[in-house]
N, C-alpha and C positions, 0 to 999 in steps of 0.2 A: 584813515582817520580813526582815532580811538573812540570806543563806544560812548565814553563821558561826554566828548564833544557832540556826537551825534544826538544825544539825548536831551542837550540843552540848547543846541544851535537854533532850532525852529522858534523857540520862545525868546531867546535873545535877539534874534532878527526881527521879530515882531515887536521888540521894544519894552518888553516886560523886564522887571527887576526879578531875576532868576536866582532862588536859593535852591541849591543842588545838595542832595545827600545821596552819595554814592554807597552802594553795597549796604543798604539800611537793615539787612537782616543779619542779626549777630548770634553767634553762639552764646550760651548753650541752647540747643534746639530741644524744646520739650517733648516733641513727638506730636503735638497738637498745635503749637503756635510757636512763634520766633520772639526772641527779645529784639525789640526794634530801636535802631539809633535814629534819634530826630535832630534836625538842625535847629540852631538858634534863629529865630525870625522875628524881625520887627516889621509887622504888617503894614502895608499901604495899600491904597486902591490899585497900585500897579504891581503889587507883588504876587508871584507865583512860586510854588514850591514843587521840585521834581524830586520824588522818592524812587530810587533805583533798587528794586527787588532783584538781586543777582542770582538768587535761587527760587525754587518754587514757593508759592504762597499755598497755605493749606486750604483745601475746598472739601467739604463734605456735607451731605444733606442740604446742598443748595445754600450754604453759607460759608463764609471765609472769617475765621477768627481774626486772622491777621489783619484783614481789610477793615473788620469792625474796630479792632484797636487803633488803627490809623485814623479812621474817621472819628473816633471819639476823642482822640488826642487833639486834633485840629478843630474839633466842634464846628462853629459856624463858619470858619475859613476852609472847611474841608472841600468845598466847591471850588477853591483856587488851588487845589493840589492835584498833581499828576502822578499816578503810579504806574511805573513801568514794570510790567509783569512778564514772566516766562510762561506762564499758564495760557492755554488756549481755552476759549469759551467759558470764562468765569462768569458764573451766575450772580451778578451784582448789580443792584439798580439803585445805589445810594449816590450821594452827592460827589464822591471822588471821581476824578477822571481817569479811567483805566486806559492803558495803551500797550499793546503787545510788542515787545522787541526782546527776543532770546539772546540776551549778551552772552551767556554761557556758550551757546552754539556759534554766535558770530565770533566770538574771541577764537574758539578752536579752529574754525574754518579759515579765518584770516591768517592765523599762524601756519596752518598747513598749506595754504596757498603759496607762501614763501618758499617752501621746500618741495614743491610737487615734483620738480624735474628730478629730484633725488630719489623719491620714494615710489612714483608712478611706474617706473621700469619693473620694480620687483613683482608687480601685479600681473605681468604678462606671461608668467611660467604656467606650465600645465598643472592642474589641481588634482592632488592625489585623493582628497577627502570629499565625500558627499556634503558633509554639513560640519558646522561647529556651533557650540552653545557655551559661552563663557560666563560664569556666574561668579561675581565677586562678593558683595555684601549678602549675608544670609537673609533671605526673605521667603515666607511661605511658598509663594508661587514658583520661585526659582528652585527651591528644595524639590517640590513636586515635579517639575519639568526634568531636573538633573537626574532624580532618581529614576523617573520613567524612561527617559532616553538610554540611561545606562543599563538597564535591564531588557530594552526592547530593540535598539538600533545598534549597528555597528558601523565601521568605516567613517567614524566622525571623530572630532576633537571636543572633549567635554571637560569642563571644570566646574567646582563648586568650592569657592573659598579655599581653605587648606584641606578640606575633606576630600575633594577630588583635584589634586593640584595639577597644574601644567608643569611639565617637565623643565626645570631650570628656570620657570617663571613663576614660582609659588607666590600666591596673592599677598600674603602678610609680609613678604621681604622684598617684593619687586614692584607692587603697585603704588602709584603715587597720585596726587591730586592733579597733577599736571597732564592733561589728557593728550597733548600733542606728545609728550614723552611716551605714554603709554601706547599711543599709536605705532610709534616707531619700534617700541618693544615688542608689541604683539604682531608686527607686520609679517612675520614667518608664518603665524597662525592664519591670518586674514588672507594672505595670498596663496594658501594651499587649500582652501575650502570653497566649495561651490555656493553652498547656501548658508545662511546664518538664522538660527532660532535665537531671537532677540528677546531675553527676559527684561523688559523695560523696568525702570525704577519704581513707577506707580502701578498699582494693579487694582485695588479694591475701593478707591476713593474717587473723588471728582478733580482731584489735582492733576490736571491733564497737561503733562509735559512730553516733549519728544526730545530725547537726550542724545548724547554722543554715542550711546549704544546703537541706536537706529542709524545715526549719521555715518557711522565707521562701517557699518555692513554695506551702505549704498557706496561709500567712498572706494570700498574693497571690491566693488563690482560683484557682489554677491546677490542671490535671490533672497529677499527678506521675508522671513516668517516672524512677524512681530507680535509677541505676547505682552499686553500692557493693560492700561485701563479700558474700560468698555468704549468702543468707537475709535481706538488709536489709529486703526489702519485707514479708516475714513478721513480722519484728520491729517495723516500723512499725505494722502491723495490731495487733500485741499491745500496743502503746502506746496504742491507741484511734484511730489515725488512718485515715480513709477513703482506701484506695489504688485506688479505682474499679475493682476486680477485674473488673466486668462490662463495662468499656470498655477498660482497659489489659490487654494480653495478658502475664501475669506468669509465663509458663513459663520465662523467662530466669533467674528469681531464684536458682535453685540449679544453674545450669550452671556449667562450669568456668571459670577465669580467662581462658583464651584466647578463648572465644567469648562469654561473658556479656554484654560491652559491645555487641557487634555484634548479637547476638539481641535485646537490648532494644530497638534501634533498629528492626531489620528487622520484628520481630513487631508493632511498633507504628507502621508507617508511615502507616497510615490517620489516625493522630492528627496527625502531622507534616504531613500533606497537607490536613488539615482536612475529612476524609471523616466527619464526625459533627456533631452539633449541640451546640455548647458551651453554648448558652443553656438546654438542657433540664436541665443538671446544676446550675443555679444554687442551688437549695436545699440541695443536698449541699455544694456548694462553701463556701456560707456557713456551714453547720453545721461543716464542717471548720475553718474559720477561727476560729469562736467557741470551739470546743473546744480548739484548740491554744493560743489567746491567753488565754481567761478561765477554762477549766475544768482543763486539764491541769497548770498549775502547782500548783493547790491539791490535786489528786489526787497529785502527786509528794509533796508534804509529808505527806499522809495515809499513803501507802504507807511513806514514810521512817519516820514515827513508829511504824507497825505493825511494821516490820522491826527497828527499834531496840528496841521492847518484847521482841521475842523474844530479841535479844542480851542485854538486862538480865536476862531471866529465866535465860539460859544462864550468865551471869557469876555470879549469885547461888547457883548450885548448890554 
């Protein structure tokens, strides 16, 4: 089932007149807020609007400019608006009805489910490198991590946009916005590295998203060292992912922005130097892959439907 149907079905089945706005976040993106596409609505007592935020909404200092813009646009009808968000733990207490469903992740995983018999066997080879750290779009924390790894550790695969290119897979000429294609392109790297230093998209704001960068590490049966916004590892665990707390020193997860990236690396130098037995974690690595690929998407749908039912009951009062 396509996510467009998932996002509207509970409200249609409840008998509401559903106005759906898919992919409401429009470019250009200013860096602090999105241009938002709104649907035409003729309001009745039975009307609800579902706004699908296909990308992250901005959150910083416990406020979201995007949600404020949506709330202000709908005014007194905001209480009948459902906003589907990718973000976890959005600090919002207004009249809009927020509901978590990461369509970005769901779409990728359901696409990779279809071809799993083709790519899974490639992950069974012996792994030559202790770690990988792939950095596409230039961001300060990625530059810091890449430069530190470059001068400190060996036996890994490192990239940083076109400054530190992957051989035959240079970022500016090979990367696309189709993450399923990127997965197949990068599979020779993922299948040859035991651990993954994941420099996530968000770092110094409260825009809490878990992206394909983390998901791909888990799909590739890699030990994840995730460097992102404060508390991201705990959020991954709350989603059901095994973050190997007994092997990975996660004491960095709530450190401040200035030191978190460095502490993540230094506290886990034993992994980057191969001072553990990768093979002893195979059962858990496989269980992680199975959960993320074949179980989590269905759980997302189930959780969405449960939360949607709560909203339906609220709207009927």
